[in-house]
Wavefront OBJ file of the C-alpha trace (Angstrom):
o trace
v 88.503 82.472 102.454
v 90.979 85.279 102.824
v 91.754 87.493 99.852
v 94.863 89.374 98.817
v 94.964 91.975 96.078
v 98.148 92.873 94.228
v 98.499 95.781 91.846
v 99.884 94.814 88.445
v 99.325 98.189 86.781
v 101.785 99.307 84.124
v 101.898 103.023 83.374
v 103.132 103.792 79.910
v 104.009 107.451 80.425
v 107.760 107.903 80.325
v 109.326 108.194 83.757
v 106.128 107.371 85.657
v 106.463 104.646 88.322
v 104.193 101.620 88.353
v 103.872 98.397 90.270
v 104.403 96.261 87.156
v 107.637 98.041 86.249
v 108.811 97.304 89.800
v 108.147 93.579 89.406
v 104.601 93.052 90.652
v 103.748 90.464 87.994
v 106.599 88.194 89.148
v 105.571 88.993 92.717
v 102.004 87.843 92.003
v 103.401 84.604 90.549
v 105.482 84.116 93.715
v 102.420 84.672 95.921
v 100.395 82.150 93.892
v 103.183 79.558 94.128
v 103.632 80.065 97.885
v 99.870 79.905 98.517
v 99.641 76.622 96.580
v 102.781 75.168 98.179
v 101.521 75.947 101.680
v 97.945 74.856 100.899
v 96.506 78.151 102.139
v 92.892 79.190 101.683
v 93.794 82.544 100.124
v 92.548 83.947 96.840
v 95.002 86.248 95.050
v 93.456 88.950 92.889
v 95.506 90.877 90.333
v 94.169 94.426 90.182
v 94.807 97.065 87.515
v 95.559 99.876 90.004
v 95.405 100.788 93.679
v 96.307 104.423 93.103
v 99.594 104.125 95.005
v 102.066 103.918 92.123
v 104.692 105.976 93.935
v 105.168 103.303 96.637
v 104.533 100.061 94.729
v 104.399 97.183 94.388
v 101.378 97.195 96.661
v 99.623 94.224 98.263
v 96.390 94.595 100.238
v 94.558 92.099 102.387
v 90.886 92.697 101.593
v 89.496 94.233 104.759
v 92.963 94.389 106.316
v 96.511 95.599 105.998
v 98.259 97.262 103.079
v 101.905 96.597 102.281
v 103.905 98.859 99.971
v 107.293 98.453 98.298
v 106.796 94.700 98.511
v 109.474 92.343 97.213
v 109.559 88.583 96.723
v 111.471 88.367 100.022
v 108.284 89.631 101.757
v 105.923 86.931 100.429
v 106.162 84.495 103.362
v 106.036 87.297 105.939
v 102.862 88.701 104.389
v 101.223 85.280 104.101
v 102.047 84.583 107.760
v 100.507 87.933 108.745
v 97.356 87.285 106.707
v 96.881 83.797 108.128
v 97.377 85.163 111.639
v 94.432 87.557 111.321
v 91.094 86.475 112.748
v 88.427 85.872 110.122
v 84.824 86.976 110.447
v 83.730 84.061 108.273
l 1 2 3 4 5 6 7 8 9 10 11 12 13 14 15 16 17 18 19 20 21 22 23 24 25 26 27 28 29 30 31 32 33 34 35 36 37 38 39 40 41 42 43 44 45 46 47 48 49 50 51 52 53 54 55 56 57 58 59 60 61 62 63 64 65 66 67 68 69 70 71 72 73 74 75 76 77 78 79 80 81 82 83 84 85 86 87 88 89
């Protein structure tokens, strides 16, 4: 099974960027819906922080690529890229 991690961190300090403020929770929902709709063997993990708040929302294939500034328009592109990677399993 392939795994994707998405940061859903919300920083509460005034003026500080965060993935959640930039829509990562809705993005995670969109990934889950697309994974289910396409019947993909991908587990989506919602993480509290990847340490890259300045360039979020961030999505990381576990053991693979990292995408920053991700939008809902990128969901299918990222899923296609993940499914195109060879698996060691």
